[in-house]
TORSE-959650 format. One line per 4 residues: number of its first residue (from 1); their letters; for each residue x, y, z of C-alpha. Coordinates in steps of 0.05 Angstrom, whole numbers, plus 5000, padded with zeros to 4 digits. Layout:
NUM	A	X,Y,Z; ...
END
This chain:
1	MKNK	3878,2342,5122; 3941,2311,5152; 3982,2335,5099; 3961,2406,5097
5	ILLL	3968,2407,5172; 4045,2386,5156; 4058,2436,5106; 4028,2494,5141
9	FFGV	4081,2472,5198; 4143,2466,5156; 4112,2543,5113; 4116,2568,5190
13	TIVM	4188,2537,5217; 4215,2567,5152; 4189,2642,5154; 4209,2639,5231
17	NVFS	4281,2614,5215; 4290,2667,5167; 4258,2724,5206; 4303,2697,5265
21	QTYN	4368,2682,5233; 4425,2705,5271; 4500,2707,5251; 4571,2697,5287
25	ISGS	4602,2764,5261; 4675,2764,5284; 4736,2816,5254; 4780,2860,5282
29	VISG	4786,2930,5303; 4845,2982,5282; 4861,3052,5281; 4861,3090,5213
33	EDKE	4919,3127,5249; 4974,3081,5249; 4942,3012,5233; 4954,2987,5293
37	PIIG	4891,2935,5331; 4844,2975,5376; 4850,2933,5447; 4785,2938,5480
41	ASVW	4745,2972,5431; 4668,2968,5442; 4617,2934,5399; 4546,2925,5421
45	IKGE	4472,2915,5387; 4444,2983,5367; 4381,2987,5417; 4397,2924,5456
49	KRGT	4434,2916,5517; 4486,2859,5480; 4558,2878,5466; 4628,2862,5474
53	VSDS	4693,2883,5473; 4754,2879,5423; 4816,2831,5452; 4893,2843,5455
57	NGRF	4890,2837,5385; 4829,2869,5364; 4790,2816,5351; 4728,2806,5366
61	SIEV	4664,2754,5360; 4582,2763,5367; 4526,2738,5360; 4474,2794,5314
65	GKNQ	4404,2783,5286; 4394,2797,5210; 4386,2865,5194; 4412,2892,5264
69	TLVF	4462,2951,5269; 4532,2936,5304; 4563,3007,5330; 4645,3004,5344
73	SYLG	4673,3057,5396; 4729,3070,5423; 4746,3134,5465; 4787,3188,5425
77	YDNV	4748,3154,5353; 4696,3166,5318; 4638,3115,5318; 4627,3067,5271
81	EQRI	4557,3036,5256; 4555,2976,5211; 4485,2939,5187; 4489,2864,5189
85	TGPM	4455,2829,5122; 4490,2767,5123; 4544,2724,5150; 4620,2759,5159
89	NDLK	4672,2718,5186; 4728,2770,5178; 4696,2840,5186; 4750,2893,5185
93	IVLN	4729,2961,5226; 4775,3019,5219; 4761,3074,5277; 4790,3141,5258
97	PTNI	4805,3190,5313; 4757,3240,5329; 4773,3313,5290; 4780,3349,5360
101	VLDE	4801,3416,5339; 4746,3420,5283; 4687,3376,5293; 4680,3393,5368
105	VVAV	4610,3415,5392; 4611,3480,5434; 4550,3510,5463; 4541,3584,5454
109	GYGT	4481,3630,5473; 4409,3592,5458; 4442,3539,5413; 4509,3495,5392
113	MKKR	4562,3506,5341; 4614,3463,5314; 4685,3492,5342; 4707,3511,5272
117	DLTG	4654,3550,5250; 4656,3596,5312; 4677,3667,5297; 4683,3689,5377
121	SVVS	4728,3688,5423; 4701,3616,5459; 4734,3569,5503; 4710,3493,5517
125	ISGD	4738,3462,5574; 4712,3387,5583; 4683,3347,5651; 4745,3300,5658
129	DLRK	4791,3364,5660; 4746,3392,5716; 4742,3328,5756; 4813,3318,5765
133	LPAA	4819,3380,5817; 4783,3351,5887; 4743,3416,5887; 4665,3422,5920
137	SVDK	4645,3472,5858; 4660,3477,5792; 4685,3546,5797; 4743,3525,5842
141	ALQG	4763,3474,5781; 4767,3533,5730; 4828,3562,5751; 4886,3562,5700
145	LSPG	4854,3530,5653; 4828,3582,5607; 4861,3643,5574; 4829,3703,5592
149	VTAI	4796,3677,5659; 4829,3706,5717; 4803,3656,5779; 4820,3679,5850
153	SNSG	4806,3644,5913; 4776,3692,5959; 4793,3641,6022; 4809,3567,6028
157	QPGS	4758,3559,6071; 4711,3501,6060; 4662,3505,6010; 4682,3588,6003
161	DMVI	4667,3616,5924; 4717,3636,5877; 4723,3708,5853; 4726,3696,5769
165	RIRG	4735,3764,5723; 4743,3756,5647; 4787,3799,5611; 4801,3831,5670
169	IGTT	4756,3887,5715; 4703,3926,5677; 4667,3959,5731; 4674,3985,5804
173	NDSS	4598,3955,5802; 4586,3873,5803; 4639,3853,5751; 4619,3780,5762
177	PLFV	4609,3741,5692; 4545,3703,5685; 4535,3630,5694; 4484,3596,5642
181	VDGV	4467,3524,5670; 4431,3483,5619; 4400,3541,5596; 4380,3576,5662
185	QVNN	4412,3635,5671; 4441,3635,5749; 4487,3685,5796; 4532,3628,5822
189	INFL	4539,3550,5810; 4561,3525,5869; 4499,3480,5876; 4531,3429,5822
193	SPGD	4575,3373,5842; 4645,3372,5786; 4623,3298,5773; 4555,3327,5733
197	IKSV	4595,3367,5683; 4593,3348,5611; 4632,3415,5589; 4646,3487,5606
201	EILK	4643,3537,5549; 4663,3608,5565; 4642,3669,5517; 4694,3727,5528
205	DASA	4689,3773,5476; 4624,3823,5455; 4607,3781,5390; 4595,3714,5434
209	CAIY	4566,3748,5499; 4515,3796,5462; 4468,3754,5452; 4454,3755,5533
213	GARG	4456,3835,5527; 4447,3861,5598; 4473,3804,5638; 4540,3794,5588
217	ANGV	4582,3851,5595; 4632,3815,5643; 4633,3749,5602; 4592,3683,5601
221	IIVS	4606,3617,5632; 4559,3563,5598; 4558,3506,5632; 4522,3439,5608
225	TKQG	4512,3381,5649; 4513,3306,5619; 4452,3275,5592; 4425,3213,5583
229	DKSG	4465,3162,5536; 4423,3141,5473; 4458,3074,5455; 4403,3028,5489
233	KMKL	4429,3013,5548; 4424,3029,5618; 4499,3049,5646; 4523,3059,5715
237	NAEV	4575,3094,5734; 4611,3112,5803; 4671,3148,5833; 4686,3154,5907
241	YYGV	4748,3186,5935; 4779,3200,5998; 4837,3243,6024; 4881,3283,6081
245	QNRA	4892,3356,6074; 4950,3396,6114; 4975,3459,6121; 5025,3474,6062
249	KKLS	5066,3532,6105; 5073,3559,6175; 5096,3624,6194; 5171,3635,6238
253	LMNS	5149,3666,6306; 5193,3667,6369; 5187,3619,6410; 5185,3634,6490
257	EQLS	5257,3636,6494; 5268,3678,6447; 5210,3729,6459; 5232,3731,6534
261	KFWG	5299,3752,6518; 5283,3802,6463; 5236,3842,6510; 5301,3832,6568
265	YTGN	5287,3774,6609; 5362,3761,6640; 5341,3696,6682; 5358,3629,6683
269	SSEE	5312,3597,6728; 5229,3580,6727; 5211,3623,6789; 5258,3678,6757
273	FNKW	5214,3663,6686; 5156,3667,6723; 5161,3728,6764; 5186,3761,6708
277	VYDN	5115,3741,6667; 5077,3767,6729; 5121,3831,6740; 5111,3854,6669
281	FAGS	5049,3829,6643; 4996,3780,6681; 5011,3812,6754; 4965,3875,6732
285	KSYI	4911,3830,6712; 4869,3797,6756; 4831,3755,6711; 4889,3713,6704
289	PSGI	4898,3660,6763; 4971,3658,6808; 5018,3608,6815; 5018,3587,6735
293	DFSS	5083,3562,6720; 5090,3591,6647; 5163,3567,6649; 5133,3499,6631
297	YDTD	5089,3522,6566; 5126,3543,6495; 5050,3540,6465; 5051,3539,6386
301	WQDV	4995,3570,6370; 4987,3560,6301; 4993,3485,6318; 4927,3497,6358
305	VFEG	4891,3533,6306; 4906,3485,6245; 4879,3415,6238; 4926,3361,6217
309	NAPI	4904,3306,6162; 4829,3340,6160; 4790,3294,6113; 4755,3302,6050
313	QNYN	4706,3258,6014; 4668,3249,5957; 4619,3203,5926; 4581,3206,5864
317	ISAN	4540,3159,5830; 4499,3163,5767; 4461,3125,5720; 4432,3136,5655
321	GGSD	4409,3109,5586; 4354,3103,5528; 4351,3103,5465; 4333,3147,5404
325	KLSY	4267,3161,5434; 4277,3176,5508; 4338,3182,5554; 4348,3200,5622
329	LLSA	4404,3206,5673; 4397,3208,5745; 4458,3226,5794; 4470,3236,5875
333	NYFD	4528,3271,5902; 4554,3269,5967; 4621,3315,5982; 4647,3323,6053
337	QKGI	4709,3367,6071; 4734,3389,6142; 4779,3449,6142; 4854,3453,6158
341	IMES	4833,3509,6206; 4795,3492,6271; 4722,3472,6271; 4704,3496,6194
345	FYKR	4673,3443,6155; 4630,3436,6093; 4573,3388,6075; 4538,3380,6008
349	FTFR	4483,3333,5977; 4464,3347,5914; 4416,3309,5873; 4400,3316,5794
353	VNSS	4351,3283,5743; 4341,3301,5667; 4306,3269,5619; 4292,3280,5539
357	AKVN	4225,3245,5505; 4223,3245,5433; 4139,3246,5428; 4146,3239,5348
361	DWLT	4181,3266,5296; 4163,3347,5311; 4155,3343,5384; 4206,3331,5439
365	LGEN	4194,3347,5516; 4257,3347,5567; 4270,3378,5635; 4340,3393,5687
369	ISLM	4331,3381,5753; 4379,3398,5806; 4368,3392,5880; 4425,3418,5926
373	NSHN	4427,3420,6008; 4486,3447,6042; 4505,3464,6116; 4575,3498,6137
377	RNAP	4607,3533,6189; 4660,3579,6172; 4723,3596,6216; 4740,3678,6232
381	NNND	4788,3695,6189; 4811,3751,6151; 4797,3804,6206; 4837,3848,6246
385	NYSL	4813,3843,6317; 4777,3780,6310; 4814,3725,6269; 4840,3652,6298
389	LNSA	4903,3663,6257; 4916,3731,6276; 4903,3713,6351; 4950,3651,6333
393	IRLA	5004,3694,6319; 4991,3751,6368; 4993,3709,6433; 5046,3701,6471
397	PWDP	5077,3633,6472; 5087,3616,6547; 5008,3627,6546; 4976,3562,6566
401	VRFP	4916,3536,6513; 4881,3528,6579; 4888,3551,6652; 4908,3489,6704
405	NGNV	4831,3491,6723; 4812,3478,6649; 4786,3537,6633; 4797,3572,6567
409	SAST	4872,3624,6581; 4868,3692,6574; 4929,3726,6544; 4973,3757,6590
413	IANY	5002,3811,6537; 4955,3827,6484; 4879,3841,6477; 4865,3784,6431
417	ANPL	4813,3731,6440; 4842,3656,6455; 4824,3624,6382; 4788,3571,6435
421	SMVE	4735,3622,6451; 4723,3633,6384; 4704,3562,6371; 4677,3539,6439
425	FIHP	4631,3588,6473; 4596,3603,6391; 4547,3549,6354; 4529,3564,6293
429	KNNW	4478,3523,6248; 4478,3546,6168; 4437,3508,6121; 4418,3524,6054
433	DRLV	4371,3485,5999; 4369,3505,5927; 4329,3485,5872; 4352,3502,5797
437	GDAY	4322,3471,5728; 4286,3477,5668; 4226,3442,5626; 4226,3449,5558
441	VEIK	4184,3429,5497; 4219,3434,5422; 4171,3425,5371; 4184,3429,5296
445	PIKN	4129,3446,5248; 4158,3449,5186; 4226,3419,5161; 4289,3463,5182
449	LVYK	4239,3501,5229; 4253,3486,5310; 4208,3529,5360; 4232,3513,5437
453	ADFG	4204,3542,5499; 4239,3545,5563; 4215,3554,5639; 4270,3562,5687
457	FDLS	4273,3569,5751; 4323,3580,5812; 4302,3582,5887; 4336,3585,5941
461	YGQN	4320,3592,6015; 4377,3591,6068; 4374,3592,6143; 4424,3624,6193
465	REFK	4421,3612,6272; 4479,3623,6314; 4470,3625,6396; 4533,3653,6436
469	DQYN	4546,3624,6510; 4551,3666,6564; 4625,3672,6586; 4683,3712,6618
473	VAPF	4757,3698,6593; 4780,3770,6603; 4746,3836,6590; 4766,3839,6515
477	DKMD	4735,3760,6513; 4668,3755,6546; 4599,3754,6528; 4559,3785,6590
481	NNFV	4498,3757,6570; 4484,3695,6526; 4457,3718,6456; 4419,3681,6406
485	TSSF	4414,3709,6320; 4368,3678,6272; 4355,3693,6201; 4339,3662,6130
489	ERYQ	4339,3691,6069; 4306,3671,6007; 4307,3688,5937; 4277,3661,5871
493	TWSI	4289,3676,5792; 4245,3651,5740; 4245,3661,5675; 4208,3644,5609
497	EQTL	4245,3644,5538; 4222,3615,5467; 4267,3620,5404; 4249,3601,5338
501	TFNK	4311,3571,5294; 4309,3568,5215; 4362,3528,5184; 4384,3526,5110
505	NWDK	4432,3497,5068; 4434,3498,4990; 4491,3491,4941; 4551,3535,4979
509	HNFS	4504,3568,5023; 4490,3565,5093; 4452,3599,5152; 4417,3588,5209
513	LMAG	4366,3646,5236; 4353,3655,5305; 4295,3701,5338; 4271,3698,5409
517	QSVS	4234,3728,5473; 4247,3719,5545; 4222,3750,5616; 4246,3736,5679
521	EYAY	4234,3763,5752; 4283,3758,5810; 4253,3769,5876; 4288,3767,5948
525	YSLG	4268,3769,6025; 4310,3767,6082; 4279,3768,6157; 4321,3764,6220
529	GSRT	4331,3781,6288; 4365,3776,6352; 4353,3767,6431; 4398,3763,6496
533	SIAN	4391,3728,6558; 4352,3662,6548; 4347,3631,6623; 4357,3558,6605
537	PREE	4403,3572,6553; 4405,3494,6538; 4407,3470,6454; 4328,3464,6445
541	NWYI	4320,3539,6473; 4365,3570,6420; 4307,3614,6397; 4290,3675,6396
545	SMGT	4228,3672,6434; 4257,3641,6494; 4301,3706,6509; 4280,3760,6558
549	GEYT	4331,3817,6545; 4346,3864,6490; 4329,3844,6420; 4333,3866,6349
553	VGDG	4288,3853,6283; 4298,3874,6211; 4283,3851,6149; 4300,3862,6076
557	VGRS	4269,3860,6007; 4277,3868,5931; 4248,3855,5862; 4277,3862,5797
561	RLAS	4250,3847,5725; 4276,3831,5650; 4247,3834,5581; 4285,3820,5524
565	FLGR	4280,3804,5449; 4338,3774,5409; 4362,3758,5348; 4420,3717,5315
569	LNYS	4450,3700,5247; 4495,3660,5226; 4521,3658,5156; 4576,3611,5120
573	YADR	4591,3615,5044; 4641,3560,5007; 4661,3536,5082; 4701,3600,5083
577	YLLT	4672,3659,5089; 4638,3660,5159; 4583,3722,5191; 4553,3727,5263
581	VNFR	4512,3777,5267; 4474,3788,5343; 4430,3836,5361; 4388,3840,5439
585	ADGS	4343,3883,5465; 4330,3894,5542; 4283,3924,5586; 4295,3921,5663
589	SKFA	4263,3953,5723; 4323,3979,5746; 4317,4038,5711; 4269,4102,5697
593	KDQL	4217,4091,5645; 4257,4142,5600; 4320,4098,5604; 4283,4031,5609
597	WGYF	4315,3992,5543; 4386,3984,5529; 4400,3950,5458; 4457,3918,5446
601	PSFS	4493,3895,5375; 4542,3851,5354; 4585,3823,5293; 4636,3774,5275
605	LGWR	4674,3764,5210; 4716,3692,5202; 4756,3676,5138; 4775,3600,5136
609	ASEE	4843,3622,5093; 4859,3540,5087; 4804,3530,5044; 4835,3570,4992
613	EFFA	4859,3552,4931; 4925,3595,4939; 4934,3559,5007; 4942,3494,4979
617	PLRS	5021,3498,4980; 5017,3502,5050; 4969,3439,5072; 5024,3398,5085
621	VFDS	5038,3438,5142; 4967,3475,5164; 4908,3433,5172; 4866,3489,5182
625	FKLR	4885,3569,5192; 4823,3622,5206; 4824,3692,5219; 4771,3724,5272
629	VGWG	4750,3793,5280; 4690,3815,5323; 4660,3879,5353; 4598,3892,5408
633	QIGN	4566,3923,5454; 4538,3887,5518; 4502,3920,5573; 4509,3908,5652
637	ENIS	4448,3902,5698; 4489,3887,5759; 4472,3946,5791; 4418,3960,5852
641	SNNY	4348,3972,5841; 4317,4039,5845; 4384,4077,5849; 4347,4134,5807
645	FAKV	4298,4149,5858; 4320,4207,5909; 4334,4179,5983; 4300,4202,6039
649	QTGS	4328,4200,6108; 4290,4202,6171; 4297,4188,6248; 4333,4238,6296
653	QFVS	4404,4245,6263; 4426,4306,6218; 4336,4308,6207; 4312,4325,6276
657	YVLG	4271,4386,6299; 4260,4420,6361; 4188,4421,6372; 4135,4446,6432
661	DDQH	4136,4493,6496; 4184,4435,6512; 4228,4447,6459; 4238,4373,6452
665	MAYG	4274,4339,6401; 4224,4307,6346; 4240,4259,6292; 4246,4287,6223
669	ATMV	4249,4272,6146; 4297,4300,6083; 4320,4286,6026; 4400,4273,6024
673	SLPT	4404,4262,5944; 4377,4286,5886; 4334,4243,5839; 4371,4217,5786
677	EFLK	4322,4185,5727; 4367,4198,5662; 4416,4141,5692; 4425,4094,5634
681	WETT	4460,4028,5619; 4531,4014,5632; 4557,3996,5572; 4618,3945,5544
685	EQTN	4646,3955,5479; 4697,3902,5456; 4736,3884,5392; 4771,3828,5383
689	VGLD	4817,3793,5330; 4833,3723,5331; 4874,3671,5295; 4856,3597,5299
693	VSFL	4896,3542,5271; 4919,3468,5275; 4976,3436,5244; 4997,3358,5229
697	NNRL	4938,3326,5224; 4909,3366,5288; 4956,3336,5336; 4984,3419,5343
701	YGNI	4928,3467,5350; 4911,3533,5382; 4894,3602,5381; 4910,3673,5399
705	DYYV	4868,3732,5406; 4879,3806,5423; 4822,3855,5454; 4804,3917,5469
709	RDTK	4746,3923,5523; 4712,3995,5542; 4668,3998,5595; 4633,4068,5582
713	DMLL	4576,4112,5630; 4598,4067,5686; 4549,4087,5749; 4592,4131,5805
717	NVVL	4570,4172,5854; 4585,4246,5835; 4597,4300,5882; 4550,4352,5887
721	PEHI	4558,4426,5899; 4558,4445,5976; 4505,4498,5953; 4455,4444,5940
725	GMLF	4444,4421,5998; 4453,4343,5993; 4480,4296,6046; 4497,4249,6005
729	SSPD	4523,4246,5929; 4483,4214,5872; 4499,4161,5813; 4516,4187,5746
733	NVGK	4538,4155,5682; 4604,4185,5685; 4656,4132,5682; 4707,4093,5637
737	VRNS	4759,4033,5641; 4791,4003,5590; 4817,3933,5596; 4859,3903,5538
741	GLEL	4903,3839,5536; 4933,3782,5498; 4906,3705,5499; 4946,3654,5475
745	LVNW	4925,3574,5479; 4974,3517,5443; 4952,3438,5456; 4995,3384,5427
749	KNRI	4958,3314,5425; 4996,3250,5398; 5000,3173,5399; 5056,3141,5393
753	SKDV	5039,3077,5390; 4972,3033,5404; 5002,3037,5483; 5029,3104,5485
757	DYSL	5001,3169,5479; 5012,3249,5507; 4990,3316,5505; 5013,3373,5524
761	SANL	4971,3444,5537; 4990,3509,5554; 4946,3578,5566; 4973,3650,5585
765	STVK	4938,3709,5581; 4962,3787,5593; 4914,3843,5617; 4926,3918,5624
769	NRFV	4869,3954,5662; 4860,4032,5666; 4806,4078,5703; 4808,4120,5643
773	EMGT	4750,4172,5667; 4716,4184,5736; 4687,4253,5717; 4672,4295,5772
777	SSPI	4666,4237,5826; 4716,4220,5873; 4769,4175,5885; 4737,4109,5909
781	YSEG	4772,4088,5974; 4775,4009,6011; 4804,3969,6058; 4820,4006,6112
785	FKGE	4878,3987,6160; 4897,4020,6224; 4870,4086,6210; 4885,4088,6133
789	NLVV	4861,4055,6069; 4905,4012,6031; 4859,4015,5961; 4841,4066,5917
793	SKEG	4810,4070,5846; 4822,4136,5815; 4832,4162,5744; 4896,4148,5705
797	SPLY	4913,4080,5745; 4890,4007,5748; 4813,3995,5789; 4842,3980,5864
801	SFYG	4901,3998,5868; 4949,3993,5929; 4962,4079,5947; 5007,4089,6003
805	YTFD	5076,4122,6020; 5143,4103,5977; 5189,4065,6034; 5266,4098,6022
809	GIFQ	5293,4049,6079; 5319,4061,6135; 5358,4114,6179; 5430,4084,6195
813	NQQE	5451,4143,6231; 5450,4199,6264; 5480,4238,6197; 5421,4212,6163
817	VDEY	5372,4224,6204; 5400,4303,6203; 5402,4305,6128; 5323,4292,6127
821	VKRD	5311,4352,6137; 5267,4421,6105; 5303,4462,6065; 5290,4527,6035
825	ENGT	5295,4542,5966; 5371,4538,5963; 5378,4473,5995; 5396,4496,6064
829	PLRD	5375,4464,6121; 5316,4499,6156; 5322,4509,6231; 5268,4520,6280
833	ENGD	5267,4589,6334; 5300,4543,6378; 5357,4529,6329; 5340,4458,6322
837	LEYI	5338,4423,6258; 5258,4415,6224; 5258,4336,6206; 5219,4317,6155
841	IPGV	5185,4273,6202; 5189,4301,6265; 5226,4255,6321; 5263,4198,6279
845	QPGD	5319,4164,6300; 5369,4120,6279; 5336,4054,6258; 5264,4085,6238
849	VRYV	5237,4077,6166; 5245,4142,6112; 5196,4162,6059; 5192,4193,5998
853	DKNH	5183,4266,6001; 5144,4263,5924; 5122,4339,5925; 5184,4361,5960
857	DGQI	5149,4409,6015; 5191,4385,6070; 5132,4340,6109; 5105,4269,6091
861	TDLD	5029,4279,6084; 4980,4245,6043; 5003,4281,5979; 5061,4236,5984
865	KSIL	5021,4178,5973; 5019,4144,5904; 4994,4089,5867; 5038,4020,5883
869	GSSF	5008,3971,5850; 4951,3924,5846; 4928,3862,5871; 4897,3836,5796
873	PTLT	4946,3794,5761; 4968,3823,5690; 4991,3761,5672; 4954,3682,5684
877	YGFN	4977,3624,5661; 4979,3549,5659; 4997,3481,5629; 4981,3417,5627
881	ASLG	5018,3350,5608; 4990,3283,5610; 5018,3211,5586; 4980,3141,5581
885	YKGF	5015,3074,5576; 4980,3011,5576; 4919,3027,5628; 4964,3073,5668
889	DVSL	4959,3155,5663; 4997,3204,5698; 4970,3276,5695; 5008,3346,5720
893	FFQG	4980,3414,5723; 5015,3481,5739; 4975,3536,5741; 5011,3612,5762
897	VSGN	4998,3694,5753; 5046,3747,5757; 5044,3820,5762; 5006,3830,5826
901	KIYN	5014,3858,5894; 4993,3836,5968; 4990,3869,6025; 5011,3835,6084
905	CNRV	4984,3856,6147; 5016,3801,6183; 5078,3836,6178; 5056,3900,6210
909	FLEG	5032,3851,6279; 5091,3812,6267; 5146,3866,6262; 5114,3908,6334
913	GEGA	5071,3950,6294; 5015,3939,6354; 5058,3972,6401; 5112,3951,6458
917	KVTN	5107,3883,6480; 5040,3871,6466; 5033,3810,6409; 5088,3758,6393
921	LGTD	5137,3782,6348; 5169,3742,6283; 5241,3711,6281; 5252,3767,6231
925	MLHA	5250,3817,6283; 5319,3776,6320; 5356,3820,6261; 5327,3890,6278
929	FTLE	5358,3949,6272; 5403,3963,6330; 5458,4023,6341; 5509,3950,6353
933	HPSA	5479,3918,6287; 5447,3961,6233; 5393,3934,6181; 5365,3955,6125
937	TIPR	5306,3923,6122; 5271,3922,6187; 5268,3975,6231; 5281,3987,6307
941	AYGR	5237,3956,6353; 5179,3992,6378; 5205,4064,6348; 5158,4116,6307
945	ASNY	5088,4100,6292; 5111,4128,6225; 5156,4066,6210; 5087,4020,6201
949	WASD	5049,4077,6163; 5013,4045,6092; 5072,4037,6045; 5101,3992,5991
953	RFLE	5151,3963,6053; 5099,3914,6069; 5076,3904,5999; 5099,3846,5972
957	DGSY	5104,3809,5896; 5044,3760,5892; 5066,3724,5833; 5066,3648,5845
961	LRLK	5074,3592,5807; 5037,3526,5838; 5030,3447,5817; 4949,3455,5829
965	NAQI	4949,3379,5812; 4990,3311,5801; 4946,3256,5787; 4967,3182,5776
969	GYSL	4917,3126,5756; 4913,3059,5731; 4842,3031,5695; 4842,2950,5690
973	PRNV	4842,2921,5625; 4762,2921,5580; 4785,2841,5573; 4796,2830,5644
977	LSNA	4726,2867,5666; 4676,2839,5610; 4678,2777,5648; 4653,2810,5713
981	KIES	4602,2853,5665; 4641,2914,5685; 4647,2970,5639; 4713,3003,5659
985	CRFY	4752,3006,5733; 4800,3061,5748; 4840,3073,5812; 4883,3129,5824
989	VSGS	4923,3174,5873; 4918,3248,5870; 4955,3307,5910; 4935,3378,5901
993	NLLT	4976,3452,5914; 5038,3412,5923; 5081,3454,5904; 5085,3528,5907
997	FTNY	5141,3572,5882; 5134,3649,5912; 5167,3700,5947; 5107,3709,5984
1001	SGYD	5122,3704,6059; 5054,3703,6086; 5018,3635,6095; 4987,3644,6015
1005	PEAS	4998,3673,5960; 4921,3668,5942; 4911,3714,5994; 4852,3743,5967
1009	FSGV	4816,3782,5915; 4831,3846,5948; 4909,3833,5956; 4902,3850,6033
1013	DRGN	4919,3795,6073; 4896,3804,6150; 4899,3726,6172; 4869,3695,6107
1017	YPQA	4844,3622,6112; 4899,3587,6067; 4895,3537,6012; 4910,3462,6037
1021	ITFL	4954,3409,6008; 4907,3349,5984; 4932,3271,5982; 4870,3232,5965
1025	FGVQ	4855,3160,5931; 4805,3148,5886; 4758,3097,5853; 4712,3109,5787
1029	LGL	4674,3046,5761; 4628,3043,5705; 4579,2996,5698
END
């Protein structure tokens, strides 16, 4: 019995040793490109958390169990797996550089594709590139990174959105692109932190966008967020940065001495100066105290308004991990930015979670959820009469910020509010909550067939409250009663999408067929009100219900639905000939029943010529050579709902009636526009031709595209004949807009040695925009300023063109004035009944502005106005340079535009356009025209009002080249970090908007999308320090 027990014990021990046998595996990791050792390559056991890194000689050593698998990885190289079946003392692992050009997988609508198989125009941007800029949202980081994408900052205000246009402006209605975040279609992406982004794909041509049908006419931006790592171990990542922001520029304004002398002051003492101010300005204003020593002030109001070293900070932490069966990611981000203009700020907290669970071989479940909370305060800006910057450039430099008694001061010269009253007496509170996400199920019922159902949602709730104190600084700067406004907005979007995808490869044929169905609904509701006279105006009483005075209340509601059927075929033969066909049918509740449905087809072809036998002699130069051509039609449903209904006006204006014995006025109702049940979709038709090439082992690669994009059946308001009796015009599909252009993208990446690598990239794009047809609709005017419209959209010109008179210099003497007269057909000057010359502009004198009489009718009228240019750039470009050396990295990013104009309203103010002695002036006015010192560019001070008419005199070149970002970083060596169980650690310093090369004289050439600068919030120069940590 004893012998049997011993035999059993030894047998079990042998079996345990066999099954628990481990080996010490050692070897080296080298680069397949230059055969040099790779330092810091990760080596880990698949499915476990144990691992190591290669040393300075590329050597490694690790304990591994029998039949386990080692995974070798390094940034920029393909992973290699090695199954361990026995001892290995000198294992040699070769890692080859990732073929970025050919093997990169990009997101397309309702799926992914390898870049090599694309036949449409798609640009991919990595999350690492986006994170280099200290931006609150992803859209700000897109500027200059992709050809064909024009991203214009509408304001430097913290938290403000970018205006993004893809391949020009396609319509006078909404031209914004569609955003798709992890499959969920949204209108903006300000709820995302750049640190959560894996990649961004921009679909530009119709063949790529048609799968989104009615919402893809203006391009599609697909955002893929980071997902859980399936390597088997949990990873923690954190990033923190802190920085300061400052203004980039200050306008040159007159100081107290310059302005007073310009206005005729000749004294030398404080007493004389104070008397001059009181006699000419302050003395007639009862709200300005007596006895103020104005001579002791020389206020720089720009310094008052701008904040120095405004802080910006960001904190991001994430945890992710999993296995082939289950992966997960959780992240949290806090962003806090104070503005460079007083009291402005933006704060945002975001939380994201996603997971994917492979229940079995045929069922996968998952979700992506984002939660965002933000609150902000905006600075009043870009307004003619109520703007912090406009007040700052208008107020007199001898005005104190506060009177000696501590009260906010009133202006001695201008009827403009003190900037302090715009912030001290107003107490806003703006809060937004947003929940965006989706839940999906994937089923593989049979081989090669995948069914996916996805439920997406976007829920947003905004609450805004503002309390204004009762105050009285001046008659033009006061509130007679305190005042509270409160409102909330709620919108929700939900969608259900189902797709069925079949993939099949046999012999030389590869194809993928996808069919799908989608339904979605958008619902909106808002409610708001206001009231005056809160008796006890403490903060806890800032509610409408606490008021006792006049009140207003109103609400708004909206809803639209969209039903869709979609399909796509991808086919390739012999890895050479590529075909993509898309089709989508959309039914929208925004149209009448007979026009509900729109049908949007597209196709694209690709020919990988580099795979042909005749191309063999060129393969020493070309790694790949692919031609692409595509055509398609896409719809645009970004219009108002119920446009086709007749409009009825009620009330007393225009529609009241005289009734009764006392002949009183009674409310009435009447139809003021006709029903238009024939309204149909705006359709964008686009043709694209492209070429993708790579050279020198894929170190040099790029693409070039040419496109023609026509928007047909554009909705415009048509002028109706007067005999119809309608007060308003009615919409009709009568417009056509054409955009065409060229796009170029070039990249160069190279590793000189194991210690040195670098990359260069450049992109540029051109766009030509023209309003081809507008039917019987009238020109569309906008951007009113001083009684004139500065911008017009009219047939034959680009959309949103500047419109005005042509500046023809300044009259230098009376002779030039006398030559600017009306003439008969023989060219003889005409005289009036008194024998005086009839001037083209009556009353002009030497030093006034001369305009071109375009139609030669002897007078300057609106008929002499013409198209002067456009705010939209005809050329956009950007280029990057990066260098890595032994853990150090340096990157530079330049971005620029050309061909656009800016109307500088600030110059109108600073050159005396408001009238005599009512605003401060720019120092350029020290060189204004006088008879003793004529000027060819600046007219005489306080001359004719015609000197300030809308003209190209105030229209400036908006082109610029900007060093958008410069960054220097250092990553600690992995062999140093491994002892501390740290995966990676990088420190960096960064600067944004460091240099700007421009001829624009205003604060910032990125003035606004409209191109009209009324004192807009400028971009800041930013310096920051950051740390990135991986565990």
